[in-house]
C-alpha positions as CSV (number, residue, x, y, z in Angstrom):
1,M,5.3,23.9,-58.5
2,I,3.2,26.5,-56.6
3,R,5.1,25.9,-53.3
4,K,8.5,26.3,-55.2
5,L,7.3,29.6,-56.7
6,L,6.2,30.8,-53.3
7,T,9.5,29.9,-51.6
8,A,11.5,31.6,-54.4
9,T,9.4,34.7,-54.3
10,L,9.4,35.2,-50.5
11,A,13.1,34.8,-50.4
12,L,13.4,38.0,-52.5
13,A,11.4,40.1,-49.9
14,A,12.9,42.4,-47.4
15,P,15.1,40.4,-44.9
16,I,15.5,40.8,-41.2
17,T,19.1,41.8,-40.6
18,L,19.5,40.3,-37.2
19,S,22.9,38.6,-36.7
20,A,23.6,35.7,-34.4
21,A,25.6,38.1,-32.2
22,A,22.6,40.4,-31.9
23,Q,20.4,37.5,-30.9
24,A,22.9,36.5,-28.2
25,E,23.4,40.0,-26.7
26,T,21.9,41.2,-23.4
27,L,19.9,44.4,-23.5
28,Y,17.7,46.3,-21.2
29,V,14.3,47.9,-21.8
30,R,13.3,50.8,-19.6
31,A,9.5,51.0,-19.5
32,G,7.6,53.9,-18.0
33,H,4.8,51.4,-17.1
34,V,4.3,47.7,-17.8
35,V,1.0,45.9,-18.4
36,D,1.1,42.5,-16.8
37,P,-1.7,40.5,-18.3
38,E,-0.9,37.4,-16.2
39,A,-1.7,39.3,-13.0
40,G,-4.2,41.7,-14.6
41,T,-2.3,44.7,-13.3
42,L,-0.5,47.9,-14.5
43,L,3.0,48.1,-13.0
44,G,5.1,51.2,-12.6
45,A,8.5,51.8,-14.1
46,R,10.4,48.6,-14.7
47,L,13.7,47.5,-16.3
48,L,13.4,44.4,-18.4
49,R,16.5,42.4,-19.0
50,V,16.6,40.5,-22.3
51,E,19.0,37.7,-23.1
52,D,19.1,35.6,-26.3
53,G,15.8,37.1,-27.5
54,R,13.9,36.2,-24.3
55,V,12.9,38.1,-21.2
56,A,15.4,37.1,-18.4
57,A,14.2,39.3,-15.6
58,V,11.7,42.1,-14.8
59,L,13.5,44.4,-12.4
60,P,12.7,47.6,-10.5
61,D,13.8,50.7,-12.5
62,G,17.4,51.5,-12.0
63,P,20.8,52.0,-13.6
64,V,21.8,49.8,-16.5
65,P,25.1,47.8,-15.9
66,D,28.1,49.2,-17.5
67,G,28.2,48.2,-21.1
68,G,24.6,47.2,-21.1
69,K,22.6,48.2,-24.2
70,L,19.5,50.2,-23.3
71,V,16.3,50.6,-25.2
72,D,14.7,53.6,-23.6
73,W,10.9,53.3,-23.7
74,S,10.5,55.3,-20.4
75,A,8.0,57.6,-22.0
76,F,5.7,54.7,-22.9
77,T,3.6,51.9,-21.5
78,V,5.0,48.5,-22.5
79,L,2.9,45.4,-23.2
80,P,3.6,42.0,-24.5
81,G,3.3,41.8,-28.3
82,L,-0.3,41.4,-29.4
83,I,-1.8,38.3,-30.8
84,D,-4.5,38.1,-33.5
85,C,-6.1,34.6,-33.8
86,H,-7.9,35.2,-37.0
87,V,-6.0,36.7,-39.9
88,H,-5.5,36.0,-43.7
89,L,-2.1,37.3,-44.5
90,A,-1.3,35.3,-47.7
91,D,-4.2,36.4,-49.8
92,T,-5.7,39.4,-51.6
93,G,-8.0,41.8,-49.8
94,Q,-11.8,41.6,-50.1
95,T,-13.3,43.4,-53.1
96,A,-16.6,43.5,-55.0
97,N,-15.3,41.0,-57.5
98,V,-16.2,37.4,-56.6
99,A,-13.5,36.2,-58.9
100,E,-10.8,38.2,-57.3
101,P,-8.8,35.1,-56.0
102,L,-8.5,33.9,-59.5
103,L,-6.9,37.1,-60.7
104,H,-3.6,36.7,-58.9
105,S,-0.7,34.2,-59.5
106,P,1.0,32.2,-56.6
107,M,4.0,34.5,-57.0
108,E,1.9,37.6,-56.6
109,I,0.3,36.2,-53.6
110,A,3.7,35.6,-52.1
111,Y,4.6,39.3,-52.4
112,I,1.2,40.3,-51.1
113,G,1.8,38.0,-48.1
114,A,5.2,39.4,-47.4
115,R,3.8,43.0,-47.4
116,N,0.8,42.0,-45.1
117,A,3.1,40.2,-42.7
118,R,5.3,43.3,-42.3
119,T,2.3,45.6,-41.9
120,T,0.8,43.4,-39.2
121,L,4.1,43.2,-37.2
122,M,4.5,47.0,-37.4
123,A,1.0,47.4,-36.0
124,G,2.2,45.6,-32.8
125,F,0.9,42.1,-33.6
126,T,3.9,39.9,-33.1
127,T,2.0,36.6,-33.3
128,V,-0.9,35.5,-35.4
129,H,-3.0,32.4,-36.2
130,D,-3.3,32.6,-40.0
131,V,-6.6,30.8,-40.7
132,G,-6.3,30.3,-44.3
133,S,-5.8,31.5,-47.9
134,F,-7.4,30.3,-51.1
135,R,-4.1,29.2,-52.5
136,A,-3.2,26.1,-50.5
137,F,-0.1,26.3,-48.3
138,A,0.6,30.0,-49.2
139,D,0.3,30.6,-45.4
140,V,2.7,27.7,-44.6
141,E,5.3,29.1,-47.0
142,L,4.9,32.6,-45.6
143,R,5.4,31.2,-42.0
144,D,8.5,29.4,-43.1
145,A,9.9,32.4,-44.8
146,I,9.4,34.5,-41.7
147,N,11.0,31.8,-39.5
148,R,14.0,31.7,-41.9
149,G,14.4,35.5,-41.7
150,D,13.7,35.9,-45.4
151,V,10.8,38.3,-44.7
152,I,9.8,40.4,-41.7
153,G,6.6,39.3,-40.0
154,P,4.9,37.9,-36.9
155,R,5.3,34.5,-35.5
156,M,2.7,32.3,-37.3
157,Q,0.6,29.3,-37.0
158,A,-0.9,28.2,-40.4
159,V,-3.7,26.0,-41.5
160,G,-2.7,25.2,-45.1
161,A,-6.2,25.3,-46.6
162,Y,-9.9,25.6,-45.7
163,V,-11.6,22.3,-44.9
164,T,-15.0,22.8,-46.6
165,V,-17.8,21.0,-48.5
166,P,-18.0,21.4,-52.3
167,G,-19.4,24.8,-53.0
168,G,-19.3,25.7,-49.4
169,G,-18.1,28.7,-47.4
170,G,-14.4,27.9,-48.0
171,E,-14.7,27.7,-51.8
172,V,-14.3,30.4,-54.4
173,T,-17.8,30.8,-55.7
174,G,-20.2,33.1,-57.4
175,F,-19.5,32.8,-61.1
176,S,-20.4,30.6,-64.1
177,P,-20.3,26.9,-63.2
178,E,-18.1,26.0,-66.2
179,V,-15.2,28.0,-64.7
180,R,-12.6,25.6,-63.5
181,I,-11.1,26.4,-60.1
182,P,-7.4,25.6,-59.8
183,D,-6.6,22.4,-57.8
184,D,-4.6,24.4,-55.2
185,M,-7.8,26.3,-54.3
186,R,-9.6,23.0,-53.5
187,A,-7.1,21.2,-51.4
188,G,-9.3,21.0,-48.4
189,V,-12.7,20.2,-50.1
190,V,-14.2,17.1,-48.5
191,T,-17.2,14.9,-49.2
192,D,-17.5,12.6,-46.1
193,A,-15.7,11.8,-42.9
194,A,-13.2,9.4,-44.5
195,D,-12.3,12.2,-47.0
196,A,-12.0,14.7,-44.2
197,R,-9.6,12.4,-42.4
198,A,-7.5,12.0,-45.5
199,K,-7.5,15.7,-46.4
200,V,-6.6,16.8,-42.9
201,N,-3.7,14.3,-42.8
202,Y,-2.6,15.7,-46.2
203,L,-2.6,19.3,-44.8
204,F,-0.5,18.2,-41.8
205,Q,1.9,16.3,-44.0
206,H,2.5,19.5,-46.0
207,G,3.2,21.7,-43.0
208,A,-0.1,22.9,-41.4
209,D,0.2,23.7,-37.7
210,S,-3.5,23.5,-37.0
211,I,-6.8,23.0,-38.9
212,K,-9.6,25.4,-40.0
213,L,-13.0,23.9,-40.6
214,I,-15.7,25.7,-42.4
215,A,-18.7,24.4,-40.4
216,T,-21.3,26.7,-41.8
217,G,-21.9,29.0,-44.7
218,A,-20.0,32.3,-45.0
219,V,-21.0,35.9,-45.1
220,L,-18.5,36.7,-47.9
221,A,-19.2,33.7,-50.2
222,S,-21.9,33.5,-52.8
223,G,-24.3,30.5,-52.7
224,T,-23.9,29.9,-49.0
225,E,-25.9,31.1,-46.0
226,A,-24.2,32.0,-42.8
227,G,-26.7,30.2,-40.6
228,Q,-26.6,26.9,-42.5
229,Q,-24.5,24.0,-41.3
230,E,-22.3,22.5,-44.0
231,L,-19.8,20.1,-42.6
232,T,-21.4,17.3,-40.6
233,E,-20.6,16.5,-37.0
234,D,-19.0,13.2,-38.1
235,E,-16.8,15.0,-40.6
236,M,-15.7,17.5,-38.0
237,R,-15.0,14.9,-35.5
238,A,-12.8,13.0,-38.0
239,A,-10.8,16.2,-38.4
240,V,-10.4,16.7,-34.7
241,E,-9.3,13.1,-34.1
242,V,-6.6,13.4,-36.8
243,A,-5.4,16.7,-35.3
244,A,-5.4,15.2,-31.8
245,A,-3.2,12.3,-33.0
246,R,-0.7,14.8,-34.3
247,H,-0.9,16.8,-31.0
248,S,-2.5,19.7,-32.7
249,W,-5.9,21.4,-32.7
250,V,-8.8,22.5,-34.7
251,T,-10.9,25.7,-35.0
252,A,-14.2,26.0,-36.9
253,H,-15.6,29.0,-38.8
254,A,-19.2,28.8,-37.7
255,H,-21.9,31.5,-37.8
256,G,-25.1,29.5,-37.2
257,A,-26.2,28.2,-33.9
258,G,-26.6,24.6,-35.0
259,G,-23.2,24.4,-36.7
260,I,-21.5,26.0,-33.7
261,K,-22.9,23.4,-31.4
262,A,-22.1,20.6,-33.7
263,A,-18.5,21.8,-33.9
264,I,-18.2,22.0,-30.2
265,R,-19.6,18.5,-29.7
266,A,-17.1,17.3,-32.4
267,G,-14.3,18.6,-30.1
268,V,-13.0,21.8,-31.7
269,R,-10.9,24.1,-29.6
270,A,-12.3,27.4,-30.9
271,I,-15.2,28.9,-32.9
272,E,-14.5,31.6,-35.3
273,H,-17.2,34.4,-35.7
274,A,-19.9,32.6,-33.6
275,S,-22.3,35.3,-34.9
276,L,-25.6,33.5,-34.3
277,I,-24.7,31.5,-31.3
278,D,-27.6,31.0,-28.9
279,D,-27.8,30.6,-25.2
280,E,-27.4,26.9,-25.3
281,G,-24.3,27.3,-27.5
282,I,-22.8,29.8,-25.0
283,A,-23.4,27.4,-22.1
284,L,-21.9,24.5,-24.2
285,A,-18.8,26.6,-25.0
286,K,-18.4,27.5,-21.3
287,A,-18.9,23.9,-20.2
288,K,-16.4,22.5,-22.7
289,G,-13.8,25.3,-22.3
290,V,-14.1,26.3,-25.9
291,W,-12.8,29.7,-27.1
292,L,-15.0,32.1,-29.0
293,D,-13.0,34.2,-31.5
294,M,-15.5,36.9,-32.4
295,D,-14.7,39.6,-35.0
296,V,-16.9,42.2,-33.6
297,Y,-15.3,45.2,-35.5
298,N,-15.5,43.6,-38.9
299,G,-19.2,44.2,-39.6
300,D,-19.0,47.9,-39.6
301,Y,-16.2,47.9,-42.2
302,I,-18.2,45.6,-44.5
303,A,-21.3,47.7,-44.1
304,D,-19.4,50.9,-44.9
305,V,-16.8,50.0,-47.5
306,G,-18.9,47.1,-49.0
307,R,-21.8,49.5,-49.8
308,R,-19.5,52.2,-51.0
309,E,-17.7,49.8,-53.3
310,H,-20.8,47.9,-54.4
311,W,-19.9,44.4,-53.0
312,P,-22.5,41.7,-53.9
313,E,-25.9,42.3,-52.3
314,N,-25.9,38.9,-50.8
315,Y,-22.7,39.7,-48.9
316,L,-24.2,42.9,-47.5
317,R,-27.5,41.2,-46.6
318,K,-25.7,38.5,-44.6
319,N,-23.5,41.0,-42.9
320,D,-26.6,42.9,-41.7
321,E,-28.1,39.7,-40.5
322,T,-25.0,38.8,-38.4
323,T,-23.3,42.0,-37.2
324,E,-25.6,43.1,-34.3
325,A,-26.5,39.6,-33.4
326,Q,-22.8,38.7,-33.0
327,R,-22.2,41.8,-30.8
328,Q,-25.0,41.0,-28.5
329,A,-23.8,37.4,-28.3
330,F,-20.4,38.6,-27.5
331,R,-21.8,40.7,-24.6
332,K,-23.6,37.5,-23.3
333,A,-20.4,35.5,-23.6
334,V,-18.4,38.0,-21.6
335,K,-21.0,38.0,-18.8
336,A,-21.1,34.1,-18.9
337,G,-17.3,33.9,-18.5
338,V,-16.7,32.1,-21.8
339,R,-13.1,32.0,-23.0
340,L,-12.7,34.8,-25.6
341,S,-9.7,35.3,-27.8
342,F,-8.8,38.2,-30.0
343,G,-9.6,37.6,-33.6
344,T,-10.4,40.2,-36.3
345,D,-10.6,38.5,-39.8
346,A,-7.9,40.9,-41.0
347,G,-7.7,40.6,-44.7
348,V,-11.4,41.5,-45.1
349,Y,-10.4,44.9,-43.9
350,P,-6.9,46.3,-44.4
351,H,-4.0,44.6,-42.4
352,G,-2.5,46.7,-39.8
353,E,-5.8,48.0,-38.5
354,N,-6.3,45.0,-36.2
355,A,-6.2,47.0,-33.0
356,R,-9.5,48.9,-33.9
357,Q,-11.3,45.9,-32.6
358,F,-10.2,46.6,-29.0
359,G,-12.6,49.5,-28.7
360,Y,-15.5,47.4,-29.8
361,M,-14.7,44.7,-27.3
362,V,-14.8,47.2,-24.5
363,R,-18.0,48.8,-25.9
364,Y,-19.7,45.3,-25.9
365,G,-18.8,44.3,-22.3
366,M,-15.1,43.8,-21.7
367,T,-12.9,45.8,-19.3
368,P,-9.8,47.2,-21.0
369,M,-7.7,44.6,-19.2
370,Q,-9.9,41.8,-20.4
371,A,-9.6,43.0,-23.9
372,I,-5.8,43.1,-23.5
373,Q,-5.8,39.6,-22.1
374,S,-7.8,38.4,-25.0
375,A,-4.9,39.4,-27.3
376,T,-2.1,38.2,-25.0
377,T,-2.5,35.5,-22.4
378,S,-5.8,34.1,-23.7
379,A,-4.8,34.1,-27.3
380,A,-1.4,32.4,-26.3
381,E,-3.3,29.7,-24.4
382,L,-5.6,29.0,-27.4
383,M,-2.7,28.6,-29.7
384,G,-0.8,26.4,-27.2
385,W,2.1,28.9,-27.0
386,S,1.7,30.2,-23.4
387,K,5.2,29.4,-22.5
388,D,6.6,31.5,-25.3
389,V,4.3,34.5,-26.1
390,G,1.5,36.5,-24.6
391,A,3.3,37.7,-21.5
392,L,6.6,39.4,-20.3
393,S,7.5,37.2,-17.4
394,P,10.9,35.5,-17.5
395,G,11.2,32.8,-20.2
396,H,8.9,34.4,-22.7
397,F,10.1,35.8,-26.0
398,A,11.1,39.4,-25.8
399,D,8.1,40.3,-28.0
400,M,6.8,43.7,-26.7
401,I,5.2,46.9,-27.9
402,A,5.3,50.5,-26.5
403,V,2.3,52.8,-26.6
404,P,1.6,56.3,-25.5
405,G,-0.7,56.5,-22.5
406,D,-2.4,53.8,-20.4
407,P,-4.4,51.2,-22.4
408,T,-6.0,50.0,-19.2
409,A,-7.7,53.3,-19.0
410,D,-8.1,54.1,-22.6
411,I,-8.0,51.0,-24.8
412,T,-7.7,53.0,-28.1
413,V,-4.1,53.9,-27.4
414,L,-3.4,50.4,-28.8
415,T,-4.1,51.8,-32.2
416,R,-1.2,54.1,-31.8
417,V,1.8,51.8,-31.4
418,A,5.0,53.7,-31.2
419,H,7.6,50.9,-31.0
420,V,7.7,47.1,-31.6
421,M,10.2,44.5,-30.5
422,K,10.3,40.9,-31.6
423,G,12.7,38.4,-30.1
424,G,14.8,41.1,-28.6
425,E,15.2,43.1,-31.9
426,V,13.5,46.5,-32.2
427,V,11.7,46.4,-35.6
428,R,9.9,49.7,-35.2
């Protein structure tokens, strides 16, 4: 019933008016400069030929053939569309009320998700990994609505639901124990390895692209501690094995050092947050080729807005315990050459402000080009979509943004996106 309601609601949202003829047309994008994250270089003026929604050629600047349609971005620097590997589109924003997720119907969540998807795309993020919503499969339905053209938003991978222990970091917690939580908010709750295997299969059967494990407690969940491991290594390994059999992958929310290392040993492809990772964990991630997806901006937002709005004291304490530790760990990971993707936890802070994190990544050790690559080529590789997104070489989707100035010199220009194209259509 919930999935039917979501589908019906999303179908009413603002459509993309892109005809088949528009998809098939050839157009040219004139760029003042082009950032090439594959080569790690800034190119001069270029003319990009787009056919059937994909980049067909990157040419020296010159005249457009007679009859060719021109998108003139010659006053801007053009980059591939950005990728955020940690967002929560189909959910409410964070508030001081621990029961907030219970206050919104599935239909309202559908409208909220449609709004958040549009906001994210307009901010220049043309691809996202949506790592969960409390209403199971709300992210899957939003992805499908975007793919159908019912709503405007980024390309998405969805996880369906959080795989978590009872009362763990992926549960709605913090209120009287006799309150009954709706079944669709507990779709990924597991009690042992066999249950994990069954629940992960269930998520894939209902449309999940990938899987999100809650390996440790969470900062923004009452009754859990960020450093405490929750899922066992055997439970996580069972999830990884099911995903591998389906040619998919698993990421793990993990703050604590022990939970991080257990998740890596279990075979996950990425670690979300990695706030309290130790030197051994950094070395293990490097040796196993595991990505760290570290939301190094988020702590400042929680500390500022959370205190101003009187979020629960245990949230603020855990945020204080993890924020600076995470940033110093990020600095160590950069120096160690660990794979780092761009993930912000958008949804805790307002959607559309994702690019604020770039400045923090540079402040804590990355070059501007490395930060750009984290949100383009590296993020695309993590998601298994390198052939389609994350670059502007021929064959990739014509997903691109235009910004004023040079982001390889001043990364903050990525917060001032002037134009956005997705699949050859200018949406902003």
